[in-house]
C-alpha positions in Angstrom: 6.3 -27.6 -2.8 9.6 -26.8 -4.7 8.3 -24.0 -7.3 7.0 -22.0 -3.8 10.7 -22.6 -1.8 12.5 -21.4 -5.3 9.2 -18.4 -5.8 9.9 -17.1 -2.0 13.2 -17.1 -2.2 14.1 -15.7 -5.8 11.8 -12.9 -3.8 13.6 -12.4 -1.0 16.3 -12.0 -3.2 14.9 -9.1 -4.7 13.6 -8.0 -2.1 17.0 -7.5 -0.4 18.3 -5.7 -3.4 16.1 -3.2 -3.8 16.1 -2.8 -0.4 19.9 -2.2 -0.1 18.9 0.9 -2.8 16.2 2.1 -1.1 18.6 2.6 1.2 20.9 4.4 -0.5 18.6 6.7 -1.0 17.6 7.2 2.2 20.9 7.6 3.9 21.2 10.7 1.8 17.5 11.6 1.7 17.6 11.7 5.6 20.6 14.0 6.0 20.0 16.0 3.5 16.3 15.9 2.2 17.2 14.7 -1.1 16.0 12.0 -3.2 18.7 11.2 -5.4 17.4 10.0 -8.3 21.3 10.0 -9.4 22.2 6.9 -7.5 21.3 5.1 -10.9 23.9 6.1 -12.8 26.2 5.4 -9.3 24.8 1.3 -9.8 25.4 1.8 -13.4 29.3 3.0 -12.9 29.8 0.2 -10.2 28.7 -2.4 -12.9 30.9 -0.8 -15.7 33.8 -1.0 -13.8 32.6 -4.7 -12.7 32.1 -5.2 -16.6 35.9 -3.9 -17.7 37.9 -5.3 -14.5 36.2 -8.6 -13.6 39.1 -10.9 -15.8 41.9 -9.6 -13.1 40.0 -11.3 -10.5 37.1 -10.7 -7.7 39.8 -9.3 -5.2 40.3 -6.6 -7.9 37.2 -6.2 -9.4 34.8 -5.9 -6.8 37.3 -3.1 -4.2 37.5 -0.9 -7.2 33.8 -1.6 -7.9 33.4 0.2 -4.6 35.8 2.5 -5.3 34.5 4.1 -8.0 31.4 4.1 -6.4 32.0 5.5 -3.3 34.3 8.7 -5.3 31.3 9.3 -7.9 29.4 9.6 -5.5 31.1 11.9 -3.5 31.9 13.6 -6.5 28.1 14.6 -7.2 28.2 16.2 -3.8 31.3 18.3 -4.3 30.2 19.4 -7.9 26.5 20.2 -7.7 24.4 19.3 -4.4 27.2 21.2 -2.2 26.4 24.7 -3.7 23.0 23.9 -3.3 22.2 24.0 0.5 19.7 26.5 0.6 17.9 24.1 -1.8 14.1 22.9 -2.1 14.4 19.3 -1.8 11.6 19.7 -4.7 15.4 21.7 -6.5 17.3 19.1 -5.7 15.6 16.1 -7.1 15.3 18.6 -10.5 18.6 18.6 -9.9 19.6 14.4 -9.0 17.5 14.3 -12.6 19.5 16.3 -14.2 22.4 15.1 -13.2 21.2 11.1 -13.8 20.4 12.3 -17.4 23.8 14.0 -18.1 25.8 10.7 -16.7 23.9 8.9 -18.5 25.0 10.6 -22.1 28.7 10.7 -20.7 28.6 6.5 -20.9 27.1 6.9 -24.2 30.1 8.6 -25.0 32.3 6.6 -23.0 31.2 3.4 -23.7 28.5 3.7 -26.6 25.2 3.4 -26.5 25.2 -1.0 -27.1 25.5 -2.7 -23.9 29.0 -4.2 -22.5 29.1 -7.9 -21.1 30.7 -10.0 -19.6 30.7 -13.3 -17.2 30.5 -11.2 -14.0 30.7 -14.3 -11.3 29.5 -16.7 -13.2 29.3 -19.6 -11.1 26.7 -18.2 -8.9 24.1 -18.6 -12.5 24.5 -22.6 -10.9 22.3 -23.6 -8.7 22.2 -25.8 -5.0 20.4 -28.9 -4.3 18.6 -27.3 -0.1 16.5 -30.1 1.2 16.1 -31.9 -3.0 15.2 -28.5 -3.4 17.5 -26.8 -6.4 18.3 -23.0 -5.7 20.1 -20.7 -6.9 22.9 -19.2 -5.6 22.7 -15.6 -6.3 19.4 -15.4 -5.2 21.1 -17.1 -1.7 24.0 -14.9 -2.0 22.7 -11.7 -2.5 20.3 -12.6 0.8 23.7 -13.2 2.8 25.2 -9.8 1.1 21.7 -7.9 2.0 22.1 -9.4 5.2 25.7 -8.4 5.9 25.7 -5.2 4.7 22.5 -4.6 7.0 24.3 -6.2 10.2 27.5 -4.2 9.5 25.3 -0.7 8.7 23.3 -1.5 12.1 26.8 -1.9 14.0 28.3 1.1 12.7 24.8 3.2 13.2 25.0 1.9 16.9 28.5 2.0 18.3 30.7 3.7 16.3 30.9 7.6 17.0 30.2 9.0 13.3 27.9 6.0 13.0 25.9 7.4 16.2 26.5 11.2 14.6 25.0 10.2 10.8 22.3 8.5 12.9 21.3 11.5 14.7 21.8 14.1 11.5 19.3 11.5 10.0 16.6 12.6 12.4 16.8 15.7 13.1 19.8 17.6 11.1 19.5 21.2 12.4 19.6 20.3 15.7 22.2 17.5 15.0 23.7 20.4 13.6 23.5 22.7 16.6 24.7 20.6 19.1 28.1 20.2 17.1 28.5 17.3 14.7 30.0 18.6 11.5 27.5 19.3 9.1 30.4 18.3 5.9 31.6 15.6 7.0 28.1 13.2 8.0 27.2 14.6 4.8 29.9 13.4 3.2 29.5 10.1 5.1 26.1 9.5 4.1 27.1 9.6 0.1 29.5 7.3 1.2 27.9 5.0 2.3 25.4 5.2 -0.2 27.9 4.6 -2.7 29.1 1.7 -0.8 25.3 0.0 -1.0 25.0 1.0 -4.9 28.4 -0.9 -5.4 26.5 -4.2 -3.6 23.7 -3.3 -6.0 25.8 -2.9 -8.7 27.4 -6.7 -8.2 23.7 -8.2 -8.2 22.2 -6.8 -10.5 25.6 -7.5 -13.1 25.6 -11.1 -12.0 21.8 -11.2 -12.8 22.0 -9.7 -16.8 25.9 -10.2 -17.4 25.5 -6.8 -19.7 25.2 -3.7 -18.5 24.0 -0.1 -20.9 24.2 3.7 -20.1 20.6 3.5 -18.5 21.7 0.3 -16.5 20.9 1.7 -13.3 17.1 3.6 -13.9 15.0 1.0 -13.5 16.1 -0.1 -10.1 16.3 3.2 -9.1 13.0 3.9 -9.9 12.0 0.8 -8.0 14.1 2.0 -5.0 12.8 5.1 -5.0 8.9 4.5 -5.2 9.9 2.1 -1.5 11.9 4.2 0.2 8.3 6.3 -0.5 6.1 3.8 0.6 8.0 3.1 3.5 9.0 6.0 4.5 11.6 7.8 3.1 12.1 10.0 6.1 12.5 7.2 8.2 16.2 4.7 6.9 14.2 1.3 8.3 11.5 2.7 6.0 12.8 2.9 3.2 15.0 -0.3 3.7 11.3 -2.0 4.8 9.7 -0.2 1.7 12.2 -0.9 -0.5 12.4 -4.5 0.4 8.3 -5.0 -0.3 8.3 -3.5 -3.5 10.9 -5.8 -4.4 9.7 -9.1 -3.2 6.3 -8.1 -4.5 7.9 -7.5 -8.5 9.3 -11.3 -7.7 6.2 -12.8 -6.4 3.9 -11.3 -9.3 6.5 -12.4 -12.0 6.7 -15.6 -10.8 3.2 -16.2 -10.2 1.0 -14.3 -12.6 0.0 -16.4 -15.8 2.6 -15.7 -18.9 0.2 -13.6 -20.6 -0.5 -11.3 -18.0 3.5 -11.0 -16.5 4.5 -8.1 -18.8 2.1 -6.3 -16.6 4.2 -6.8 -12.9 5.1 -3.8 -13.0 1.9 -2.2 -13.2 -0.1 -4.5 -10.5 3.1 -3.2 -8.1 2.1 0.0 -9.2 -1.3 0.1 -8.3 0.1 -1.6 -5.1 2.0 1.0 -4.0 -1.0 3.8 -4.8 -3.4 1.7 -2.6 -0.3 2.2 0.6 -0.2 5.9 -0.6 -3.8 6.1 -0.5 -4.1 4.7 3.1 -1.0 5.5 4.3 0.6 8.9 2.7 3.5 9.5 5.2 4.7 5.8 4.6 3.9 2.6 6.0 6.2 3.2 9.4 5.7 7.1 9.8 3.2 7.1 12.7 1.9 10.3 11.6 2.0 13.1 9.0 4.1 15.6 11.3 5.8 12.6 12.9 9.6 13.2 14.2 12.3 11.2 12.2 14.0 8.3 14.1 
């Protein structure tokens, strides 16, 4: 029973982490049709910031990591993607791949190819007892962090004027522009929110590993992008749900597969993804191939 509960909490934590990463991708895709693979490098930048500044105190390190992630995200938009407004989604995706590889080389030059380590929030590595069952504090903290961020984002999208504009643009960007919603403001906001979510993912994953390298954010981004696609990347809630499902499935397989098969957990996850896409190529939460995004 205790093992099952621990596995479920860990799976919820992994699902929450990948859900946030997929949401960071989905927010930008909904507005400018960009599946930004370079989101991984935003996560990496936030992780490096946490590693190098944690000794200054969490109250300095965490805000600084958020600022770095947001600024890098906005810099990507201003320096690269703003110049490609008329490009097709495929061209934008290729550009994001190129930007991702470029930033990886920049990280190598700046920090070498060796991993950088630091005990970021090491107290979260401890366990707590809930009903006689030992649960990792990091898993609980990750679930709570994701719940707070998602609640805040939902309130922003449904209550704030800018949030409503972003939600409208994500539903139908062309129509939103025709009714007077400023395109540059909405696009910048989507990149800024994506940076905040990437910083949250960076914090969780850095606490888990305590080590950061130039390609730190790539595996997370690949799984998050896959999750966003199977959930329905056209829809913000679909990207979130798909990312959560992939993270949940990956964690459960890691816990319950025999030891000699656990190294193949990603293969099983991608088999599941292929099955989902064969049955629902438009995504789990999209009602039809031509469905209007909501």
